[in-house]
Every structure is written in C-alpha cells, then in structure tokens.
N, C-alpha and C positions, 0 to 999 in steps of 0.2 A: 449566631455564634458566642460563645461564651469563654471567659478567662478567669483564671484563680490569679488570683493578687496577692502577694506575700510581701511584708517588710515594709508595708504602709503607714505605719501607727497604729491601725485598729483592725477589725476582722473585715468591716466593710471598706475601708478606705476610703480618704478624703475624696468631698466631692470634686475638686481640683484634678484629682486623679483620673475620677470618673468621666469629667468632663473631657480630660484629655486623651484617654483612650477611647471614648466611645463605645466601650464594648457593657456587654451584660455581663456582672462579676457577681460568682458565688462566693458567700463566707463560708467559714469554716464549720458554720452549724447548719449550711445547705441551704440557707434561706438566700432567695433571689431579690436582688434589688438593681433596679432599674433607673436609668436617668431619667428625669422628669422630663416628659414631653414640653412644660413650661420652659426649663432650663435650656432646653436644645435649642426652641423657639429664639430664645435671648442670646443666645450664642452664635445664631445662622443670622442675626438682624444686625450683631455687633459686626461681623464678617462681612457682611454685605455693605456697612456703612462705610467701615475701613475701605473696603476695594472700590466702591464707589469715589470715594475720595481720591484716591490713590489714581484711580482714572482721569478723574477729571483734570488733576494736577498734569498728569501726561498728555492729555489733550492741550492743555493751555501751551507747554512748553513747546510743543509739535507745533501750534498755532504760530507759535512767534518765531520759531526757527524757520517755516515756511515763508513765513513775511520776508524776514532777513534775506533767506536764498532766492526767492521772488526779485528782491530790490537788487541783490548783487547781480543775479542774471540779467536782468534789464540793462544795469551800469555795462555789464560784460558784452552784451549783444550789441548795445550802442556803438560801444567802443569797436568790436569787432566790422559793424556796419561802415563805419569812419573809416577803417582800415581800407577795406574793400572798395570803396569809393576812391579813397587817396590811389590803391592798387590800377584801381579801371581809368584813371585819370592820366595814368604813366603808359598805357598801352599803346603803340605807336598806331599812325594811321598805315594801313596798307596801300601798296597802288592798286591793285587788284580787287574790286568792290562790284559786289552784286548784293540785291536785296533778298531776302530769305526766301520769299516766292521764288526768286530765280534760282536761287541755290538748290531748291525742293525739286526744278524742273530738268535741272542737270544733273544731280548726283542721285544715288541709289539710296535708299532709307537709311542704309547702315552706313554708307559715306556720309550721308548729312548727318547722323547722329553723332559720330566720331569728330567729323573735319568740324561742323558748325555748333554742335551741342557739348562737344568736349567728353564724349563716350571713352569708352573701352572695350574692346572685343574680347572675348574669351580666351587662354591660352590653350596651345597648341590643337586648336581645331581651325585656326585662321589660315590665308591664303599660303602667305611668304615664312612662316614662321621656320620651315625646315628646307626652304627653297635654295638649290644650289646653281640655278640658273645664272649664267652671265648676263649682264644687261644693267642698266642705267634706272633707280627707283625714282620716278617723278612723283610731283604733289598730284592726288585723284582731283583734288578742288580746279588747279589752274595749269597742270603741265609743266612747274620749272622744275628743275632738276634739284635733287636732295642727295641722292648716297649712291653710290657705286657699289659693286655687287663685291668687287675686290676686298672691301672694307666691312663686309659681312662677316658674323662669324658665331658659332654656336654656342648662346649663352646659358642654355639650359633653362631658360625662364618659360618658354612657350611663345614667344613673342619676335621677330625679327629685330637682330639687334646689329650695330656699328659701331666702332670704334671713332669713327669719325665722319661727318659728311663731307658733301666733294668740296663743298668750300663753307668757310665758318659765315659768310655773307649770307647765304642760302637759308638758313634758320636765324629764326629768334628766342631768346631766351627769356621765360617771367615766370614771377614768382607765383607758386600753386599752393594755396594754404588749405584747400579740400582733404576731407577725410581726416580732420585732426591732426594733419602731418604737414611740413613744408617741405617742397620737391622743386623741381627747376623742369617748367612744362617748354617743351620745343613747339614751335610753331613757324608755319611757311612763311618766309618773309616778304613772298608775294601778295600773298590772299589772307594770313592771318590764320590757317585752317589748323586746326589741332592735331598735331602728329603722334606725338609721346609724351615721354620724359628722359632726363639724361640723369645716367648715375656714374659715382668717380668709383665703381670696382668692374673696370672694364681692362681689357689687357694692354700690354704694353704695345705701341710707346705713348700712349693718350692717357691710359688707365682710365678711360671713359667707355660707357655704354649707352648709346643711344636707343634706346627700348621704346620702338615706333608701333604703331597700329595697322596693320596689313591694307585694311580698307582706305586708310589715309593716303595710300601710295598705289602708284602703277608700276610694275616692270617694263620695260621698253627695251629692244633691242638697240646694243650700242652704235652699231653700224646704220641704221635706219633714223638715229636720233641725231648721228652726226651731219648725216646725208640732209637732214630737214632744216639743221641750224645754217647750213651752209647756202641752202636755196634761201 
C-alpha cells in the first residue's frame, strides 16, 4: 500500500512521520522510499519492552490484590463459621429423636432430603400446592399436627401456603442464612424436621405466609385424626 504525504516539511517527510504511519511513501519526484528494516526492528523491540514492563507491573498488582482478597476471605469465612457454630448451639433439642439410619428407613428419599437435609422441592409439581382437600396436615416424619386446610390459601408461589399453623407451639422458627440471604426457617417442634420458611407477605389477619414443602407433610382426614386422638 502507498501513501502520498504532503505538508511534512520536505519531499520525503521526516523519519518520525514514516515510522508513525508505517506506509510506503512516494515523493513528488516519484522516488520510492521505504522504512528500513533496522528501524522497524528497533521500534518493535521498544514496543515489546514497554508492553512486557506493563504486563509485569499488572501481574504484580494482581498478585498483591489476590493476597489481600484471600486474607480477607479467610477472615470472613472464619467469622461465618463462628456464627454458624453459634447458631447450631442455639438449636433446641427435639423430643422425637432418631438416628440418620433410622430416618432413612421410615422416610422416602424425597422426605429424607427435605426433612432431614433441609432440601426444597420444585414448585408447581409437588403434591399439595393446589390441593383443596379438607383435612389436617401433619409432619411426614413424626405425625405431629401442623396446619389446618382451612388456613391454606393460594399464594401463587407453587408451594402449599398457610397463613397460620394450628398452634404456634407446633412449629419452631430458626434463623436461616443459607443462599446469601437471611430467612426464617420453620421446623417441626417435635422432631425438628425442616418444613419450609415463613414470610411476611401473607394475607390478613396474620400477614404471614408459611411456605411449606409438600413432601414434609401428609394430609390426614380430619375425622379419622380426631378418632385416633380420642383413642
């Protein structure tokens, strides 16, 4: 490629202009001048050295920041671990106790994952999210009464939701800091099984939404439950 250069001070232009543009240049007399190979090599070497120095400085800065971030992460992690241990120390002892092996014998894999491992089922594809059947919802782990179907409502979340438990003593609230947020976990007060979470966006009169997992509960006929309790 060629370029006619004018207004640079002479017919051939200064060497700096030649170097800057890096093109073949034709003078007014038609003579062709080229940037010498030696000059190009010198320029490339200078650029390479400058680039290498800049990259070295960047790597040094990144390593320093990485060290600071690692130290900061370790401090934060230690703090979170201490908080976790402190929270675990405050978890109450529950009356109904079983070993993990015993729980696996009486629970389905889905029930065990949710009740004992604090799992969550998929919305809209669980058993009770849109159920309108009358009855009492009991803990799938120990059978304790939890919720009345009369207190169930359509929350639009895809999980069975209630605006209150049958009695406040039947569930226990625990602080849950998983998934980078703070929520209120709901567990069965008899066996400690994880049921779900409670939120303050429910209907009146409580304005609460007890968002539960279907697999953590069983819907029992109201009359049969009353008969069993009487006997």
